C-alpha positions in Angstrom: -1.1 -28.5 18.1 -2.4 -25.6 16.1 -3.5 -22.4 18.0 -7.3 -22.3 18.6 -9.3 -19.7 16.8 -13.0 -19.4 17.7 -13.7 -16.7 15.2 -16.2 -17.3 12.4 -14.5 -18.1 9.0 -14.7 -15.1 6.8 -16.6 -16.9 4.0 -19.5 -17.5 6.4 -19.5 -14.0 8.1 -22.2 -12.3 6.1 -24.5 -15.4 6.4 -23.9 -15.6 10.1 -24.8 -11.9 10.7 -27.9 -12.2 8.5 -29.1 -15.2 10.5 -28.4 -13.3 13.8 -30.6 -10.4 12.6 -33.5 -12.8 11.9 -33.1 -14.6 15.1 -32.7 -11.3 17.0 -36.1 -10.1 15.7 -37.7 -13.3 17.0 -36.1 -13.0 20.4 -37.0 -9.4 20.7 -40.7 -9.7 20.1 -41.5 -13.4 20.9 -38.8 -14.4 23.4 -41.1 -15.1 26.3 -43.6 -17.2 24.4 -40.9 -19.4 22.9 -38.4 -19.2 25.7 -37.5 -22.8 25.9 -37.1 -22.9 22.1 -34.9 -19.8 22.3 -32.8 -21.5 24.9 -32.3 -24.5 22.7 -31.6 -22.4 19.7 -29.1 -20.3 21.7 -27.4 -23.4 23.0 -27.3 -24.8 19.5 -25.7 -21.7 18.0 -23.2 -21.4 20.8 -22.3 -25.1 20.7 -22.1 -25.1 16.9 -19.8 -22.1 16.7 -17.5 -23.4 19.4 -17.3 -27.0 18.1 -17.2 -25.8 14.5 -14.2 -23.5 15.2 -12.4 -26.3 17.0 -13.1 -28.8 14.2 -12.0 -26.3 11.6 -8.7 -25.7 13.4 -7.9 -29.3 14.3 -8.7 -30.5 10.8 -6.6 -27.7 9.3 -9.5 -26.2 7.4 -11.5 -29.2 6.3 -15.0 -27.9 6.0 -16.7 -31.4 6.2 -15.1 -32.0 9.6 -15.9 -28.5 10.8 -19.6 -28.9 9.7 -19.8 -32.3 11.4 -18.3 -30.9 14.6 -20.6 -27.9 14.5 -23.7 -30.1 14.2 -22.6 -32.3 17.1 -21.7 -29.3 19.3 -24.9 -27.6 18.4 -27.1 -30.5 19.4 -25.2 -31.0 22.6 -25.5 -27.3 23.5 -29.2 -27.2 22.6 -29.8 -30.3 24.8 -28.0 -28.7 27.8 -29.8 -25.4 27.5 -33.2 -27.0 27.0 -32.9 -29.4 30.0 -31.2 -27.0 32.4 -33.9 -24.4 32.5 -32.5 -22.5 35.5 -29.1 -22.3 33.8 -30.7 -20.9 30.7 -32.5 -18.2 32.7 -29.2 -17.3 34.4 -27.4 -17.1 31.0 -30.2 -15.0 29.5 -30.1 -12.6 32.5 -26.3 -12.5 32.4 -26.3 -11.6 28.7 -28.6 -8.7 29.3 -26.4 -7.5 32.2 -23.3 -7.6 29.9 -25.1 -5.8 27.1 -26.2 -3.0 29.5 -22.6 -2.6 30.8 -21.2 -2.5 27.3 -23.8 0.1 26.3 -22.8 2.3 29.2 -19.1 2.1 28.3 -20.0 2.9 24.7 -22.0 5.9 25.7 -19.1 7.1 27.8 -16.8 6.4 24.9 -14.5 4.3 27.0 -13.0 0.9 26.5 -15.0 -1.8 28.4 -13.6 -2.9 31.7 -14.1 -6.6 31.5 -14.2 -7.0 35.3 -17.2 -4.6 35.4 -18.9 -6.4 32.5 -18.4 -9.8 34.2 -19.7 -8.6 37.5 -22.7 -6.9 35.9 -23.5 -10.1 34.0 -23.2 -12.3 37.1 -25.5 -10.0 39.2 -28.1 -9.8 36.4 -28.0 -13.6 36.0 -28.7 -14.0 39.8 -31.6 -11.5 39.7 -33.0 -13.3 36.7 -33.3 -16.6 38.6 -35.5 -14.9 41.2 -37.8 -12.8 38.9 -37.9 -15.1 35.9 -40.9 -13.7 34.0 -39.8 -10.0 34.1 -36.1 -10.8 33.4 -36.9 -13.2 30.6 -38.9 -10.5 28.8 -36.3 -7.8 29.5 -33.3 -10.0 28.5 -34.8 -11.3 25.3 -36.0 -7.8 24.2 -32.5 -6.3 24.9 -30.5 -9.1 23.4 -32.8 -9.5 20.4 -32.8 -5.8 19.6 -29.0 -5.7 20.0 -28.5 -8.5 17.5 -30.8 -6.7 15.0 -29.3 -3.3 15.4 -25.7 -4.3 15.4 -26.3 -6.7 12.5 -27.7 -3.9 10.3 -24.8 -1.6 11.5 -22.4 -4.2 10.2 -23.8 -3.9 6.7 -24.3 -0.1 6.9 -21.3 1.3 8.9 -17.7 0.7 8.1 -15.2 -1.1 10.4 -17.9 -2.4 12.7 -18.0 -6.1 13.8 -21.0 -7.1 16.0 -19.0 -10.2 17.2 -16.3 -7.9 18.6 -17.9 -5.2 20.7 -14.6 -3.2 20.9 -15.0 -2.1 17.3 -17.9 0.2 18.3 -15.2 2.5 19.6 -14.0 3.0 16.0 -17.3 4.6 15.1 -18.0 8.3 15.4 -19.8 9.7 18.4 -23.0 10.4 16.4 -22.9 6.8 15.0 -22.6 5.4 18.5 -25.5 7.5 19.8 -27.6 6.5 16.8 -27.1 2.8 17.5 -27.8 3.2 21.2 -31.0 5.2 20.7 -32.4 2.8 18.1 -31.4 -0.2 20.2 -33.2 1.4 23.3 -36.3 2.2 21.2 -36.5 -1.3 19.8 -35.9 -2.9 23.2 -38.8 -0.9 24.7 -41.0 -1.9 21.8 -40.1 -5.6 22.2 -40.5 -5.5 26.0 -43.9 -3.8 25.7 -45.3 -6.2 23.2 -44.0 -9.2 25.1 -45.4 -8.0 28.4 -48.8 -7.2 27.0 -49.1 -10.6 25.3 -47.8 -12.5 28.3 -50.4 -10.8 30.6 -53.2 -11.8 28.1 -52.0 -15.4 28.1 -51.7 -15.5 31.9 -54.8 -16.9 33.5 -54.8 -17.2 37.3 -56.6 -20.1 38.8 -60.2 -19.2 39.6 -61.4 -19.1 43.2 -63.8 -21.8 44.4 -67.1 -20.0 43.7 -70.3 -22.2 43.9 -71.9 -22.7 40.5 -75.6 -21.9 40.5 -76.5 -24.5 37.9 -74.7 -27.2 39.9 -76.5 -26.1 43.1 -79.9 -26.2 41.4 -79.2 -29.8 40.1 -78.1 -30.8 43.6 -81.3 -29.4 45.1 -83.4 -31.3 42.7 -81.6 -34.5 43.5 -82.1 -33.8 47.2 -85.8 -33.3 46.7 -86.1 -36.5 44.7 -84.3 -38.4 47.5 -86.5 -36.9 50.1 -89.8 -37.8 48.5 -89.8 -41.4 49.7 -89.1 -40.2 53.2 -92.1 -37.9 53.1 -94.4 -40.7 52.1 -93.6 -42.8 55.2 -96.3 -41.3 57.4 -99.0 -42.3 54.8 -97.8 -45.9 54.8 -97.9 -45.8 58.6 -101.5 -44.5 58.7 -102.6 -47.3 56.3 -101.2 -50.0 58.6 -103.0 -48.6 61.7 -106.6 -50.0 60.9 -105.5 -53.6 61.1 -103.9 -53.1 64.5 -107.1 -51.5 65.8 -109.2 -54.3 64.6 -106.9 -56.8 66.3 -107.3 -55.1 69.6 -111.1 -55.1 69.3 
C-alpha cells in the first residue's frame, strides 16, 4: 500500500493559495453573517483536500479519480459541518486558538510546541461553544486575515509555505514582525466591521407596550356595545303606562 501524502499536488499549489486568499477575505469581513455557509465551505475544502490526497495516492496519480474523491469528500465534509453547528463553532474557535499560539511562537522566534498549540486550540474551542457570537466574529476575523496575509506572503516572500507554518521560521525577524503586524491590523478591522454590522442586524424582541391606536379602537368597540345597554331604561319607561292603566 503506498504511503499516504496529504499535501497538495505542486501543479495546484498556486491556485489553492489564490483561492484561500479570496475565501480568507470573505471570512475576515463577513464571517458572522454567512457563518453556516462558511462552515459548509470549510468542511468542503477540508474534506476535498483529504479525500483528494487519498484518491491521488491510492490511484497512483490518476487525476480523474483524485478529483472524484475530492468532490465526494468535500460534499461529505460540508454536510457534516453544516448539520453539526456546535461542532463547527468548536472547530472555528479551536482554529483561532491554534493561530494565536502559532503567532506567539513566531513572535518569540521559537519552534512551535505542538502540545501547547493543541491545548490552546482545545481551550479556545470550548470557550467558543459558550460565547458563540463573540468567538465566531473573533475566530473568523483572525483566520480570514491569516489566510489573506500568509497567502500574499507566499507570492512575495521566498521559502514561505502557508500550509506549513514551520516555514515562517525561515523568514527574517523583520519579515515575521511585518506579517504579524499586518495580520493583527487586518484582524482588528475585520472584527470591528463584523461586530458593528452584527449589532445593527440584532433586533431584541420589543416589550409588551400597549398600542394607543389599538386601545382607541377597543374603546370605540366598547362604547358601541354599551349603547344598547344604556337604552334599556327608556324601553322600561315606555312599558310602564300600560301597567298603570291595568291597575286602574
